[in-house]
MARDRENPA-105534 format. One record per residue (C-alpha): z, y, x; residue in one letter. Coordinates in Angstrom, 3 decimals, always signed. Layout:
<nodes>
(node (Z,Y,X),'A');
...
</nodes>
This chain:
<nodes>
(node (+49.408,+68.118,+97.878),'M');
(node (+47.500,+71.390,+97.725),'S');
(node (+48.539,+74.431,+99.745),'A');
(node (+49.117,+76.322,+96.501),'R');
(node (+51.445,+73.632,+95.193),'A');
(node (+53.277,+73.255,+98.503),'A');
(node (+53.862,+76.958,+98.759),'F');
(node (+55.054,+77.162,+95.174),'A');
(node (+57.715,+74.532,+95.806),'L');
(node (+59.777,+77.109,+97.621),'R');
(node (+60.543,+78.802,+94.330),'G');
(node (+62.236,+75.748,+92.832),'R');
(node (+65.757,+75.928,+91.390),'N');
(node (+68.302,+75.272,+92.639),'P');
(node (+67.500,+76.960,+95.916),'D');
(node (+68.525,+74.615,+98.724),'V');
(node (+69.626,+77.597,+100.837),'L');
(node (+72.408,+78.302,+98.344),'T');
(node (+73.814,+74.834,+98.936),'C');
(node (+74.199,+74.548,+102.710),'I');
(node (+77.533,+75.026,+104.460),'A');
(node (+78.105,+77.372,+107.372),'N');
(node (+78.014,+75.763,+110.803),'L');
(node (+80.967,+77.713,+112.250),'S');
(node (+82.927,+80.929,+111.860),'N');
(node (+80.405,+82.856,+113.947),'D');
(node (+77.290,+81.500,+112.212),'E');
(node (+77.392,+82.509,+108.554),'V');
(node (+74.335,+81.670,+106.458),'F');
(node (+72.963,+84.487,+104.319),'T');
(node (+72.779,+83.779,+100.581),'P');
(node (+69.269,+84.397,+99.190),'P');
(node (+70.678,+86.915,+96.711),'E');
(node (+72.054,+89.098,+99.514),'L');
(node (+68.857,+88.746,+101.540),'A');
(node (+66.873,+90.021,+98.571),'N');
(node (+69.212,+92.968,+98.044),'R');
(node (+68.582,+93.974,+101.638),'M');
(node (+64.824,+93.546,+101.201),'L');
(node (+64.932,+95.684,+98.051),'D');
(node (+66.732,+98.414,+100.021),'T');
(node (+64.097,+98.161,+102.730),'L');
(node (+61.205,+98.311,+100.271),'A');
(node (+62.713,+101.353,+98.573),'E');
(node (+62.974,+103.206,+101.898),'A');
(node (+59.437,+102.215,+102.874),'W');
(node (+58.038,+103.521,+99.589),'A');
(node (+59.938,+106.795,+99.988),'A');
(node (+58.401,+107.289,+103.423),'D');
(node (+54.879,+106.169,+102.433),'H');
(node (+54.182,+108.100,+99.228),'S');
(node (+55.257,+105.235,+97.021),'G');
(node (+53.190,+102.545,+98.768),'A');
(node (+54.431,+98.953,+98.649),'S');
(node (+55.711,+97.451,+101.874),'L');
(node (+54.579,+94.039,+100.651),'W');
(node (+50.959,+95.168,+100.248),'A');
(node (+50.563,+96.158,+103.915),'D');
(node (+49.026,+93.413,+106.057),'K');
(node (+49.751,+95.250,+109.322),'T');
(node (+53.556,+95.337,+109.093),'V');
(node (+55.418,+93.011,+111.480),'R');
(node (+58.878,+91.609,+110.733),'F');
(node (+61.401,+90.078,+113.152),'L');
(node (+64.603,+88.202,+112.467),'D');
(node (+66.143,+87.993,+115.966),'P');
(node (+68.977,+85.688,+114.896),'C');
(node (+67.486,+83.433,+112.277),'T');
(node (+69.610,+80.578,+110.976),'K');
(node (+68.490,+79.294,+107.593),'S');
(node (+65.255,+81.283,+107.696),'G');
(node (+66.070,+82.951,+104.389),'V');
(node (+64.909,+86.440,+105.431),'F');
(node (+61.598,+85.150,+106.777),'L');
(node (+61.102,+82.957,+103.724),'R');
(node (+61.723,+85.770,+101.248),'E');
(node (+59.547,+88.197,+103.230),'I');
(node (+56.740,+85.645,+103.249),'T');
(node (+57.085,+85.133,+99.511),'S');
(node (+56.907,+88.866,+98.812),'R');
(node (+53.935,+89.379,+101.117),'L');
(node (+52.116,+86.461,+99.517),'T');
(node (+52.287,+88.246,+96.166),'K');
(node (+51.741,+91.738,+97.538),'G');
(node (+48.624,+90.924,+99.565),'L');
(node (+46.873,+88.925,+96.853),'E');
(node (+44.410,+91.694,+96.055),'A');
(node (+43.510,+92.339,+99.677),'E');
(node (+43.362,+88.678,+100.777),'I');
(node (+42.455,+86.705,+97.624),'P');
(node (+42.281,+83.275,+99.256),'D');
(node (+45.799,+81.819,+99.244),'L');
(node (+45.485,+79.745,+102.419),'Q');
(node (+43.913,+82.607,+104.349),'E');
(node (+46.632,+84.925,+103.071),'R');
(node (+49.461,+82.572,+104.001),'V');
(node (+47.975,+81.953,+107.450),'D');
(node (+47.668,+85.681,+108.066),'H');
(node (+51.279,+86.341,+107.019),'I');
(node (+52.779,+83.510,+109.043),'L');
(node (+50.750,+84.050,+112.211),'T');
(node (+50.497,+87.852,+112.252),'K');
(node (+53.447,+89.300,+110.349),'Q');
(node (+56.556,+87.087,+110.296),'V');
(node (+58.530,+86.248,+113.458),'F');
(node (+61.949,+84.816,+114.215),'G');
(node (+64.238,+83.792,+117.060),'I');
(node (+66.468,+80.808,+116.352),'G');
(node (+70.081,+80.949,+117.506),'I');
(node (+70.451,+77.177,+117.971),'T');
(node (+68.055,+74.257,+118.019),'R');
(node (+69.341,+73.047,+114.655),'L');
(node (+68.948,+76.415,+112.951),'T');
(node (+65.486,+76.897,+114.425),'S');
(node (+64.399,+73.632,+112.793),'L');
(node (+66.027,+74.682,+109.539),'L');
(node (+64.296,+78.069,+109.664),'A');
(node (+60.891,+76.469,+110.275),'R');
(node (+61.489,+74.131,+107.379),'R');
(node (+62.303,+77.136,+105.166),'S');
(node (+59.293,+79.189,+106.281),'V');
(node (+56.599,+76.615,+106.993),'Y');
(node (+57.877,+73.852,+104.675),'C');
(node (+57.917,+71.718,+107.802),'S');
(node (+60.021,+71.664,+110.952),'K');
(node (+56.704,+71.474,+112.816),'H');
(node (+54.666,+74.641,+112.357),'A');
(node (+51.485,+72.739,+113.178),'N');
(node (+52.462,+69.586,+111.285),'G');
(node (+50.449,+68.085,+108.443),'K');
(node (+52.976,+69.284,+105.848),'H');
(node (+53.092,+72.861,+107.151),'S');
(node (+51.733,+75.523,+104.817),'I');
(node (+50.417,+77.319,+107.928),'A');
(node (+47.154,+75.866,+109.209),'K');
(node (+46.438,+78.030,+112.256),'S');
(node (+49.264,+77.292,+114.692),'F');
(node (+48.475,+75.376,+117.856),'A');
(node (+52.140,+74.862,+118.748),'N');
(node (+55.109,+73.134,+117.189),'D');
(node (+57.398,+76.153,+116.830),'S');
(node (+54.953,+78.643,+115.355),'G');
(node (+56.465,+82.109,+115.334),'N');
(node (+60.053,+80.862,+115.055),'V');
(node (+60.969,+80.675,+118.718),'W');
(node (+63.791,+78.722,+120.246),'F');
(node (+64.476,+77.467,+123.730),'D');
(node (+67.720,+76.710,+125.471),'R');
(node (+69.126,+79.751,+127.287),'V');
(node (+71.927,+79.612,+129.845),'E');
(node (+74.747,+82.087,+130.308),'H');
(node (+74.826,+84.231,+133.442),'A');
(node (+78.301,+83.557,+134.843),'W');
(node (+80.072,+86.224,+136.863),'I');
(node (+83.783,+85.688,+137.547),'D');
(node (+83.988,+83.029,+134.818),'D');
(node (+82.467,+85.315,+132.174),'R');
(node (+78.871,+85.773,+131.035),'C');
(node (+77.591,+89.169,+132.117),'E');
(node (+75.617,+89.568,+128.883),'Y');
(node (+77.957,+88.409,+126.126),'C');
(node (+81.384,+87.946,+127.758),'G');
(node (+81.571,+84.239,+126.937),'A');
(node (+84.170,+82.154,+128.737),'S');
(node (+82.709,+79.776,+131.313),'K');
(node (+85.627,+77.431,+130.762),'K');
(node (+84.742,+77.045,+127.095),'T');
(node (+80.962,+77.292,+126.923),'L');
(node (+79.759,+75.862,+130.242),'D');
(node (+79.583,+72.410,+128.695),'R');
(node (+76.516,+70.673,+130.054),'G');
(node (+73.114,+69.923,+128.594),'G');
(node (+74.230,+67.917,+125.589),'G');
(node (+75.735,+70.795,+123.595),'L');
(node (+74.550,+74.209,+122.463),'E');
(node (+75.239,+77.019,+124.923),'T');
(node (+75.411,+79.758,+122.266),'H');
(node (+73.662,+81.956,+124.817),'A');
(node (+71.539,+83.861,+122.326),'Y');
(node (+68.149,+84.825,+123.742),'A');
(node (+68.000,+88.228,+122.050),'F');
(node (+71.051,+89.549,+123.865),'I');
(node (+70.803,+87.666,+127.168),'H');
(node (+68.477,+90.105,+128.856),'T');
(node (+68.574,+93.501,+130.530),'N');
(node (+65.222,+94.555,+129.035),'D');
(node (+64.667,+93.438,+125.462),'I');
(node (+61.090,+94.747,+125.344),'K');
(node (+60.070,+92.585,+128.274),'I');
(node (+61.944,+89.668,+126.739),'R');
(node (+60.090,+89.988,+123.424),'V');
(node (+56.796,+90.150,+125.298),'T');
(node (+57.710,+86.895,+127.031),'E');
(node (+58.450,+85.246,+123.689),'L');
(node (+55.610,+86.505,+121.501),'F');
(node (+52.996,+88.126,+123.763),'G');
(node (+51.891,+91.651,+124.671),'D');
(node (+51.776,+94.644,+122.319),'N');
(node (+54.372,+93.160,+120.016),'M');
(node (+55.848,+96.180,+118.259),'Q');
(node (+57.924,+95.253,+115.229),'F');
(node (+58.033,+97.571,+112.248),'D');
(node (+61.059,+95.901,+110.671),'V');
(node (+63.967,+94.046,+112.256),'I');
(node (+66.255,+92.276,+109.820),'I');
(node (+68.997,+89.699,+110.173),'G');
(node (+72.530,+88.410,+109.956),'N');
(node (+73.654,+88.017,+113.586),'P');
(node (+76.462,+85.766,+114.844),'P');
(node (+79.702,+87.674,+114.315),'Y');
(node (+81.815,+86.520,+117.237),'Q');
(node (+81.849,+84.171,+120.170),'L');
(node (+83.099,+80.733,+119.303),'D');
(node (+84.779,+80.347,+122.697),'D');
(node (+88.449,+79.882,+121.874),'G');
(node (+89.308,+83.286,+120.422),'G');
(node (+90.377,+83.668,+116.824),'F');
(node (+90.322,+86.510,+114.320),'G');
(node (+90.978,+89.873,+115.916),'A');
(node (+91.268,+88.261,+119.376),'S');
(node (+87.760,+86.749,+119.259),'A');
(node (+85.015,+88.589,+121.130),'I');
(node (+82.688,+90.366,+118.662),'P');
(node (+79.011,+89.849,+119.370),'I');
(node (+77.135,+91.268,+116.375),'Y');
(node (+77.238,+94.731,+117.943),'N');
(node (+75.080,+93.512,+120.830),'R');
(node (+72.378,+92.364,+118.419),'F');
(node (+72.362,+95.765,+116.719),'V');
(node (+72.093,+97.576,+120.054),'E');
(node (+69.240,+95.357,+121.247),'Q');
(node (+67.405,+95.801,+117.954),'A');
(node (+67.656,+99.581,+118.247),'K');
(node (+66.286,+99.354,+121.797),'A');
(node (+63.098,+97.789,+120.375),'L');
(node (+62.585,+100.989,+118.354),'E');
(node (+61.473,+99.413,+115.075),'P');
(node (+60.501,+101.578,+112.133),'R');
(node (+63.395,+100.129,+110.150),'F');
(node (+66.432,+98.058,+111.067),'L');
(node (+68.732,+96.371,+108.565),'T');
(node (+71.499,+93.870,+109.318),'M');
(node (+74.526,+92.438,+107.576),'V');
(node (+77.606,+92.540,+109.827),'I');
(node (+81.409,+92.539,+109.486),'P');
(node (+82.820,+95.900,+108.347),'S');
(node (+85.569,+95.852,+110.970),'R');
(node (+83.495,+98.022,+113.316),'W');
(node (+83.911,+100.920,+110.887),'L');
(node (+87.648,+101.115,+111.585),'F');
(node (+88.579,+99.270,+114.773),'G');
(node (+88.070,+95.899,+116.366),'G');
(node (+88.297,+94.548,+119.868),'R');
(node (+85.735,+96.047,+122.238),'G');
(node (+83.992,+98.043,+119.516),'L');
(node (+85.024,+101.627,+120.320),'D');
(node (+81.738,+102.639,+121.959),'E');
(node (+79.689,+100.817,+119.350),'F');
(node (+81.604,+102.478,+116.506),'R');
(node (+81.189,+105.943,+118.022),'Q');
(node (+77.477,+105.353,+118.559),'S');
(node (+76.894,+104.072,+115.037),'M');
(node (+78.994,+106.629,+113.176),'L');
(node (+77.235,+109.489,+114.939),'T');
(node (+73.741,+108.003,+114.470),'D');
(node (+72.185,+109.957,+111.604),'N');
(node (+69.341,+107.455,+111.371),'R');
(node (+71.680,+105.143,+109.437),'I');
(node (+70.553,+106.210,+105.984),'R');
(node (+72.266,+103.640,+103.784),'K');
(node (+75.482,+101.653,+104.094),'L');
(node (+76.471,+99.085,+101.479),'V');
(node (+80.105,+98.094,+101.956),'D');
(node (+81.902,+95.054,+100.512),'Y');
(node (+85.672,+95.172,+101.272),'P');
(node (+85.921,+91.551,+100.155),'D');
(node (+83.317,+89.433,+101.959),'S');
(node (+83.515,+86.869,+99.178),'R');
(node (+81.604,+89.299,+96.991),'Q');
(node (+78.486,+88.216,+98.905),'V');
(node (+79.611,+85.143,+100.884),'F');
(node (+81.513,+83.145,+98.235),'P');
(node (+82.937,+80.618,+100.690),'S');
(node (+83.619,+82.935,+103.641),'V');
(node (+86.563,+85.312,+103.997),'D');
(node (+85.737,+87.807,+106.747),'V');
(node (+88.765,+90.008,+107.466),'A');
(node (+87.938,+93.593,+106.533),'G');
(node (+84.848,+92.649,+104.554),'G');
(node (+81.155,+92.888,+105.387),'V');
(node (+78.469,+95.518,+105.080),'C');
(node (+74.766,+95.964,+105.553),'Y');
(node (+73.056,+99.097,+106.746),'F');
(node (+69.555,+100.542,+106.822),'L');
(node (+68.512,+102.385,+109.980),'W');
(node (+65.442,+104.600,+109.550),'D');
(node (+64.014,+105.651,+112.895),'R');
(node (+61.909,+108.589,+111.705),'D');
(node (+64.063,+110.115,+108.961),'N');
(node (+67.533,+111.194,+110.134),'P');
(node (+70.025,+112.612,+107.675),'G');
(node (+73.249,+111.924,+105.808),'D');
(node (+74.001,+108.394,+104.658),'C');
(node (+73.935,+106.942,+101.142),'R');
(node (+77.196,+105.034,+100.969),'I');
(node (+77.565,+102.402,+98.278),'V');
(node (+81.128,+101.206,+97.706),'E');
(node (+81.964,+97.956,+95.970),'F');
(node (+85.386,+97.410,+94.456),'E');
(node (+86.812,+94.308,+92.806),'N');
(node (+83.406,+92.678,+92.547),'G');
(node (+81.478,+95.590,+91.060),'S');
(node (+79.691,+98.642,+92.389),'E');
(node (+82.167,+101.489,+92.144),'S');
(node (+80.360,+104.533,+93.462),'S');
(node (+77.518,+105.919,+95.515),'E');
(node (+77.797,+109.099,+97.571),'T');
(node (+75.746,+110.874,+100.214),'V');
(node (+77.834,+112.039,+103.160),'R');
(node (+78.131,+111.752,+106.945),'P');
(node (+79.437,+108.445,+108.246),'L');
(node (+81.874,+110.318,+110.456),'L');
(node (+83.874,+113.057,+108.766),'E');
(node (+85.076,+116.066,+110.728),'E');
(node (+88.285,+115.251,+112.587),'G');
(node (+88.057,+111.504,+111.942),'A');
(node (+87.544,+108.781,+114.525),'E');
(node (+86.703,+106.074,+112.014),'V');
(node (+84.755,+105.681,+108.805),'F');
(node (+86.528,+106.637,+105.579),'I');
(node (+85.675,+103.758,+103.295),'R');
(node (+86.473,+105.381,+99.969),'S');
(node (+85.108,+108.733,+98.870),'S');
(node (+88.102,+109.123,+96.567),'R');
(node (+90.437,+108.472,+99.474),'A');
(node (+88.582,+111.140,+101.427),'L');
(node (+89.503,+113.854,+98.933),'S');
(node (+93.170,+112.842,+99.162),'I');
(node (+93.112,+112.853,+102.968),'L');
(node (+91.648,+116.352,+102.932),'R');
(node (+94.466,+117.561,+100.697),'K');
(node (+97.063,+116.059,+103.030),'V');
(node (+95.635,+117.697,+106.140),'T');
(node (+95.142,+120.978,+104.298),'A');
(node (+98.858,+121.117,+103.460),'V');
(node (+99.875,+120.129,+106.993),'E');
(node (+97.384,+122.239,+108.959),'T');
(node (+95.611,+124.640,+106.607),'G');
(node (+92.332,+122.883,+107.408),'S');
(node (+90.365,+120.121,+105.695),'T');
(node (+89.546,+118.536,+109.052),'S');
(node (+91.004,+115.044,+109.026),'L');
(node (+92.630,+115.375,+112.422),'C');
(node (+96.386,+115.889,+112.179),'L');
(node (+97.876,+117.544,+115.266),'P');
(node (+99.956,+115.225,+117.446),'E');
(node (+103.237,+116.852,+116.431),'A');
(node (+102.559,+116.129,+112.742),'K');
(node (+101.427,+112.517,+113.095),'R');
(node (+103.743,+109.730,+112.010),'F');
(node (+102.061,+107.491,+114.601),'E');
(node (+103.815,+109.374,+117.411),'R');
(node (+107.036,+107.561,+116.546),'Q');
(node (+105.405,+104.150,+116.013),'V');
(node (+106.102,+101.790,+118.893),'S');
(node (+103.553,+99.872,+120.879),'S');
(node (+103.379,+96.097,+120.689),'Q');
(node (+106.388,+94.328,+122.218),'K');
(node (+108.750,+97.289,+121.681),'P');
(node (+111.496,+95.450,+123.593),'F');
(node (+109.329,+93.223,+125.782),'G');
(node (+110.084,+90.085,+123.744),'L');
(node (+107.084,+87.865,+123.005),'R');
(node (+106.325,+86.303,+119.630),'T');
(node (+107.449,+82.898,+120.841),'F');
(node (+110.818,+84.221,+122.041),'F');
(node (+113.741,+82.363,+120.493),'R');
(node (+117.330,+83.548,+120.654),'G');
(node (+120.497,+81.515,+120.103),'S');
(node (+121.849,+80.609,+116.708),'E');
(node (+125.371,+81.510,+117.826),'K');
(node (+126.684,+84.604,+119.517),'R');
(node (+128.031,+83.661,+122.943),'S');
(node (+129.352,+87.089,+123.994),'S');
(node (+130.521,+90.260,+122.297),'K');
(node (+127.802,+92.034,+124.296),'H');
(node (+125.025,+89.948,+122.748),'D');
(node (+122.566,+91.702,+120.455),'I');
(node (+120.873,+90.616,+117.254),'L');
(node (+117.156,+89.794,+117.528),'V');
(node (+114.768,+89.747,+114.582),'L');
(node (+112.272,+87.060,+115.527),'Q');
(node (+109.526,+85.054,+113.916),'N');
(node (+111.337,+82.846,+111.410),'G');
(node (+114.613,+84.711,+111.107),'G');
(node (+117.448,+86.268,+113.108),'R');
(node (+119.249,+85.085,+116.217),'A');
(node (+121.309,+86.356,+119.160),'W');
(node (+120.308,+87.162,+122.700),'T');
(node (+121.646,+88.807,+125.831),'S');
(node (+120.904,+92.468,+126.492),'R');
(node (+119.425,+91.387,+129.810),'S');
(node (+116.475,+89.857,+127.945),'E');
(node (+115.376,+93.347,+126.892),'V');
(node (+112.889,+94.629,+129.480),'T');
(node (+111.601,+97.790,+127.748),'V');
(node (+112.923,+100.151,+125.098),'G');
(node (+116.527,+99.784,+126.232),'R');
(node (+117.272,+103.326,+125.066),'D');
(node (+116.459,+102.236,+121.500),'L');
(node (+118.759,+99.222,+121.302),'V');
(node (+121.739,+101.225,+120.048),'D');
(node (+119.838,+103.305,+117.507),'K');
(node (+119.131,+102.713,+113.832),'W');
(node (+115.592,+101.351,+113.624),'K');
(node (+112.921,+101.060,+110.936),'V');
(node (+110.685,+98.049,+111.487),'F');
(node (+107.705,+96.340,+109.907),'T');
(node (+105.621,+93.272,+110.700),'S');
(node (+102.833,+93.920,+113.161),'K');
(node (+100.436,+92.156,+110.811),'S');
(node (+99.675,+93.325,+107.316),'S');
(node (+100.572,+91.116,+104.398),'S');
(node (+96.830,+90.916,+103.709),'E');
(node (+93.584,+92.377,+104.973),'H');
(node (+91.547,+94.961,+103.110),'A');
(node (+89.606,+92.452,+101.051),'G');
(node (+92.689,+90.648,+99.768),'Q');
(node (+94.380,+91.836,+96.602),'V');
(node (+96.775,+90.320,+94.110),'D');
(node (+95.784,+89.310,+90.598),'R');
(node (+96.190,+92.925,+89.491),'N');
(node (+93.750,+94.100,+92.172),'G');
(node (+96.525,+95.704,+94.258),'Q');
(node (+97.569,+95.543,+97.896),'R');
(node (+101.001,+95.706,+99.446),'R');
(node (+99.605,+96.618,+102.911),'V');
(node (+102.860,+96.217,+104.849),'L');
(node (+104.614,+92.894,+105.163),'S');
(node (+108.317,+92.312,+105.961),'L');
(node (+109.917,+95.729,+106.581),'S');
(node (+113.397,+97.189,+106.698),'G');
(node (+116.165,+98.870,+108.692),'V');
(node (+118.203,+97.224,+111.440),'I');
(node (+121.428,+98.650,+112.909),'P');
(node (+122.446,+99.562,+116.476),'P');
(node (+122.793,+96.520,+118.691),'G');
(node (+119.618,+94.886,+117.417),'S');
(node (+116.027,+94.392,+118.620),'V');
(node (+112.766,+92.787,+117.452),'V');
(node (+110.156,+90.542,+119.050),'T');
(node (+106.471,+91.498,+119.151),'E');
(node (+106.082,+89.975,+115.690),'T');
(node (+107.299,+93.409,+114.591),'Y');
(node (+106.835,+97.040,+115.542),'I');
(node (+109.164,+99.991,+115.128),'L');
(node (+108.272,+102.806,+112.754),'L');
(node (+111.069,+105.004,+114.008),'G');
(node (+114.443,+105.000,+115.799),'A');
(node (+117.287,+107.328,+114.790),'Y');
(node (+120.801,+108.279,+115.741),'D');
(node (+122.048,+108.087,+112.158),'T');
(node (+121.714,+105.546,+109.393),'E');
(node (+120.857,+108.313,+106.935),'T');
(node (+117.723,+109.326,+108.852),'E');
(node (+116.624,+105.712,+109.198),'A');
(node (+117.135,+105.052,+105.498),'R');
(node (+115.247,+108.209,+104.584),'N');
(node (+112.383,+107.202,+106.854),'C');
(node (+112.308,+103.801,+105.200),'F');
(node (+112.209,+105.429,+101.771),'S');
(node (+108.971,+107.085,+102.952),'Y');
(node (+107.547,+103.851,+104.367),'V');
(node (+107.861,+101.973,+101.082),'V');
(node (+106.080,+104.631,+99.028),'T');
(node (+102.642,+103.877,+97.696),'R');
(node (+101.483,+107.160,+99.246),'F');
(node (+102.471,+106.084,+102.785),'F');
(node (+100.874,+102.671,+102.473),'R');
(node (+97.730,+104.116,+100.875),'F');
(node (+97.182,+106.304,+103.934),'L');
(node (+97.454,+103.238,+106.177),'I');
(node (+94.966,+101.353,+104.010),'A');
(node (+92.544,+104.290,+104.226),'A');
(node (+92.550,+103.989,+108.020),'R');
(node (+92.630,+100.276,+108.706),'S');
(node (+90.802,+97.198,+107.445),'S');
(node (+92.386,+94.513,+109.597),'A');
(node (+95.528,+92.477,+109.232),'Q');
(node (+96.746,+93.515,+112.686),'D');
(node (+98.118,+97.044,+112.247),'L');
(node (+98.104,+98.857,+115.570),'S');
(node (+99.689,+102.262,+116.121),'R');
(node (+96.364,+103.960,+115.304),'S');
(node (+96.566,+102.588,+111.743),'A');
(node (+99.167,+105.301,+111.072),'Y');
(node (+97.073,+108.240,+112.312),'S');
(node (+96.385,+109.633,+108.810),'F');
(node (+100.081,+109.512,+107.882),'V');
(node (+101.882,+112.863,+108.229),'P');
(node (+105.405,+113.022,+109.643),'L');
(node (+108.111,+114.159,+107.199),'Q');
(node (+111.579,+115.680,+107.360),'D');
(node (+113.921,+112.705,+107.288),'F');
(node (+117.039,+114.659,+106.507),'S');
(node (+116.046,+113.842,+102.919),'R');
(node (+114.846,+110.766,+101.068),'A');
(node (+111.260,+110.529,+99.828),'W');
(node (+109.626,+109.189,+96.678),'T');
(node (+106.047,+109.020,+95.546),'D');
(node (+106.749,+111.700,+92.955),'K');
(node (+107.928,+114.115,+95.657),'K');
(node (+104.954,+113.325,+97.892),'L');
(node (+102.403,+113.687,+95.109),'Y');
(node (+103.860,+117.098,+94.319),'A');
(node (+103.979,+118.192,+97.975),'K');
(node (+100.298,+117.475,+98.497),'Y');
(node (+99.118,+118.651,+95.086),'G');
(node (+97.536,+115.392,+93.970),'L');
(node (+95.862,+115.303,+90.583),'T');
(node (+96.644,+112.748,+87.899),'N');
(node (+93.363,+110.996,+88.689),'D');
(node (+94.218,+110.801,+92.405),'E');
(node (+97.690,+109.480,+91.637),'I');
(node (+96.202,+106.883,+89.295),'A');
(node (+93.757,+105.828,+92.016),'Y');
(node (+96.562,+105.308,+94.555),'I');
(node (+98.682,+103.386,+92.085),'E');
(node (+95.734,+101.259,+91.030),'K');
(node (+95.220,+100.131,+94.638),'L');
(node (+98.772,+99.909,+96.034),'I');
(node (+101.490,+97.881,+94.391),'R');
(node (+105.153,+98.905,+94.366),'P');
(node (+107.373,+97.950,+97.294),'M');
(node (+111.070,+98.277,+96.703),'E');
(node (+113.614,+99.537,+99.222),'V');
(node (+115.456,+96.240,+99.008),'D');
(node (+112.341,+94.458,+100.367),'D');
(node (+113.987,+94.613,+103.832),'E');
</nodes>
C-alpha cells in the first residue's frame, strides 16, 4: 500500500473515533466534530494575529496534546497540516514525516490510550512499524509518549493530584492514573525530559481527565482537569485550548482558586459553553455541562462568550468573564441584565454584589441543620409526647429531641425547607425545555426537624411568615436567580447569593416581583421559558 493511500484511509466514513466508548467517567473521548470546532476556533485566532495567514501552512508551529486518549486532536491537526503545507513541501512522504516528527506531539494518559492515539496518528501502534505512515522514527512510540508514572504518596494522598493511596496504589498490573503532565513540580523540565531540549510549543490542545477515579462520585470526586490547565499555562504556549467541565465557572470541590484565576485572566479570549454536555458528547451527561476556551498569550482583552441553548447556538457576546460584584461566571447574558436590575433596585448600583443584609442566603441553613445525617432513620411510631417529627430521606418519622445536636433553637419554629439537591442539574430540562430547579420543598410546623437531605430556607415565629416566604420560594423569579448562580445538582448556601431578601409580612407572586424589579416583557418571557411553574401545594 502506498503512503498516499495509507494516509488517505484516515478520511474514510464512518470515522472509527465516533464509534468507541469512553473508558471511564474521568476519561471522555472527544468526538471528531468537537475537535474540529476547537481547531477552527484556533485557526481563526491565529489568522487574526498573523495578518490572515493560515496556521496550517506554517511548518514551524509545534502542537502538544498533553492528555491524548483517542488521538483525535493530533490526527485532525496532522490532516490539516498535510493539506496546508502541500505547496511548501510537495512530496507527500516528506511532508508527512516533517509534520509527525517536528510538529505534532502527545502524552498518553494510559498505555491503552497511547496505543490508540498512535494508531490514529501513525496508522500503526508502532511509530516505526512497517505500516506506519511516518518513516523517520527510530523508536516505537514516536512523538506520542507514554511511560508508567507512580504517585508520590504523602499521608496516604498523592502530593501532585490528591489521589487516594488506598484506591490507586494497586500494584504493577493496573494503571496508576498518575498522569505525567501533572506529576511534576517543573513542567518545563518535565517536557524537556520527554521530548528533548528547546521544546517550546506554540499550541497546547486537549481534553484532560475530568476527575480522579478513586472512589469519589459526582460533586464529591476530586477534579483534576484544572491541574492540566494550570500546567499548560506554565509552559507559556502561544495558544491554549481545552474542553473541560463547566462546573468550574460556578463552584465545584477544590476549584475556588482555579476559578478566581481563570475568571480574572484576560487572556481567555473565547469561551464556548454547552449547558447540556450531550450537545457535544452524545453519550455522556456531565453535570453542569462542558465548555471549551481559547487562551491567547499575547492578546489580552474581553472574552467572546458563545452560549448554546437547547441544542442550538443562542447568542454571542463580548464581555468580561467576571462581572463587577460577582464571584462566579454569569452564564447567560440575558440573565445578566436581569441580575443588574435586581441589584439596582436593592442597592442603587448595577454591581452584582448584594449587601449581606439584603441576601436571602443569610437565612439559608448550612448542611445538617439539626445534625442529623442522611442515613438517619427515626421511628414509625411516636413513643413520647416530647418526640418530634423528622423529615428524612424516604418520608417522615419520629425521633427524640435528644437526637438534635445543632439548631435546637429552631425546632419550635415554623420552617421552610427544600431538598439539598436540585431536581436536575443545569443541563437537564423537561420536554418543554424548562427546569424546576428546586426539588421537594414546603413548610413544616414547630416540633419538627429535617435530616441533611434537606436544608432550611428560613425559620419563623409565625405560620404566616413561613407561608409568605414559601410563596416567594416557589416563584419562577426566585428559582431563576438560583439557576443563574449554580450549575450543579447540590445546592449549597452560596447558590442563593443572587436572591434578594423580601418582606415576609406579605405573600409574593411572580407578577409582584416582576413589577418590583421593573422587568420587561422580554425578560419575563425569558424567565418563564426557562423555569416551569411550581405550585404552593408542591410541599
